[in-house]
N, C-alpha and C positions, 0 to 999 in steps of 0.2 A: 504494500500500500504506500501511497505517497506520504512522505514526511516533510516537516517544515522546520529544519534545524535552526536554532537561534544563536548558538555560540559554541566555542570549543569547550571541552570538559577539563582540560589540564590546568586547573586553577588552584591557588593556595586556599586554605580554609577562609582566610580573611576576604579574599576576592570572591569566593563562593557566597559568603554571607551578603556582601555588597550587591552581587548580581541578583540574589533572591529579592532583596529589597527593591531593586530596580524593576524587576519583572512583575512584582506583586500587583501593580496597578493594571496589568493586562488581563488578570484572571477575572472571568465572569462566573460568579457564584450565586446568581439569582435567576437562572433560567430553568424553568421546569422541564423535565424530561417527560415526554408523552409515552407512558408505558404501553399504550395500545398500539404504538407504532414500532415498538422494539421487537425485532425478529432474531438478531444475532447479538450475543453478549460475549465479551472476551474477559477471561481472568488473566491477571498479570502477576508474576512472582519471580523472584531471583533467589537462588540458593548459593551460598559461598562455602567452599571447602578447600582447605589448604591454599588459601589466597587465590583461588580460581573462582570465578563467578559464572553461573549458568542461568540464563534468563529463559523463561517459557511464557508464551502467550497461547492460551487455549481458547479457541472460538467454538461456541456451542449454540444450539438453537434455544430460543426462549419461547415458552416457559418449560420445555421438557428436557433441555440440557443434553441433546445429542451432539457429540463432538463432530465438528465440521473440519477443523484444521488445527494443527499444533505447529507453532514456529518456535525454534530454539536458537540460542547462540551461546558460545562459551569463550571466555578470554580471561587473562590475569586480572585480578581485582586492582583497580587503579588508584584507590583513594582510601584513607583510613576510616574506621568506623567512628563517626562523630555525630551524636544525636542532633537532628535538625538538618543534616547535610547528606541524607541518604541518596538524594538525586545524583550527587557527584560520584558516589560509589557504584550505583546501579545504572545510571543513565547511559554510559557507553555501551554496555552489553545489551541493554534494552533497545537502544537505537538500532543495533545490528539485527536483533530479532524482529523488530517491527519492520525493518526493511525487507525481510524475507516473507512477510505475511501477504497472502493473496486475497484473502477474504476482506470484507468491508464491514466490520462490526458497528453496530449502532451505539454501543456504549462499552467502556472499558472499566473493569473493577480491579483496583490495585490493592495488593497486600501492603498497606502503608497508609500514610495520611494524605489528605487533600488540604483544605483550609484549616484543619485542626492541627496547626503548626505555629510556632512562635512568630513566624513572618508570613504566615498564610500561604506558604509555598512548599507544601509537602510533595512527595514524588508524583502523586496523582495530578496535582496542579501543574507542576513543572513539565511533566511529560504531556499533559493536555495541550500545552502550547505547541509541542512537536506534532501532535496528532490532529489537532483542530477538530476533535470529536468530543462528545460528552465523556467525562472521566469521573470516577468516584474513588474516594479513599476509604478503606476498610481496615482500621487499626485494631489489633488484638489487645494492646495495652495503651494507656494514656500517655501522650507526649506532653501536652499542656492543657490547662483548663480545669474547671471545677463543675460539679453538677449536684443537683438535689438528689435525695434518696430515690432509688429506682425499685419499682415493684418487681416481684419475682417471676411473673408470668411472661410467656413469649409475647412479643409485640409491645411490651412496656418501653417507654422512651421518655427521656427528659433532655432539655437543652444542655449542651456543653458550652461553657462560657469562659472567655479569657479576656481580661482587662475590659470588662463591660460589654464585650461583643460576643454574640452567639456564633460560634465557629463550627458547630456540628451538633450531633446528637449522640447520646449514650443509649444504646438499644439492646434489649434482651431478645436474642434470636432463638433461644431455647429456654424453656422454663427451668429455673434453678441453676442455670449455668452463667459463667462470667459474661458480661455484656461486651458488645463491640463498640468502637468509637468511629462513627460514620460521618463523613463530611463530603461535600462536593469537591471535585478537583477543579474542573474547568467546564464551562457550558452546561452546568447543572445547578440544582439548588438543594437545600437540606431536605424538604419534605419528599421530593421525588427520589432523592438518593436513598432515604430510609425506606420508602415504599419498594424500590427496586431490590434493595438488599434483602428485605424480608421475603419478597417473592422468590428470590434466588436461594433461600435457606429453608426449604420445606422439611428437612429432616435433621440437619446438623447445625452446630453453632456457626461454622463458617459457611458463607454462600458457596454454592456448588461451583461456579466458575473459578473461584480462588482455590477451592479444594483440588480441582483438576489441574490448575496451573502449578500448585505446590507440589503435586505428585510428579509432574513432568519436569519441573526445575530441579527437583532433588535426585533425579535418576542419572547420576554420574559419579 
């Protein structure tokens, strides 16, 4: 599929933070996704072993999650692990994998953050600029923000707030299990991001597209 690269990846951590701040104003996080028009969803994940990174994008049908295509790429891990700068660790290998993708997904679900990020530029937001398609961040643990108590039943949700701004939602995708931290990446909004993730999680805590991508990324 066509990508829209915005910059080189070989930056210092200080330059990476400055770039995130510069790109933040380009993120569109208030555009609803029309779930009735979604036909293909892509799960996106990166696994790192022995300083090598493997990216996987698994495209499946929605709402029944039949796999249409899997695109992968593998290369040396180029950037240290620094919270808030995941894009610069995973971006290069993801760019390579996206370049091999033939399908045209309607929306991409990332194992990572979107606007639920200190500079509102998690990996789902950052790569959304490359893709120019709706992207969502699905975090398994909190990066920033606070929330009110959350009920135990599946579908329970409360706003995730950081510095007075609602940056996402804390959502229970399975009764009694730990919640997920869901946020728009780019060309999406919080309500439709939550609705889509819940629709993609009929049985398990993680949405099925990300489960599929996680399996494919870890297979090396």
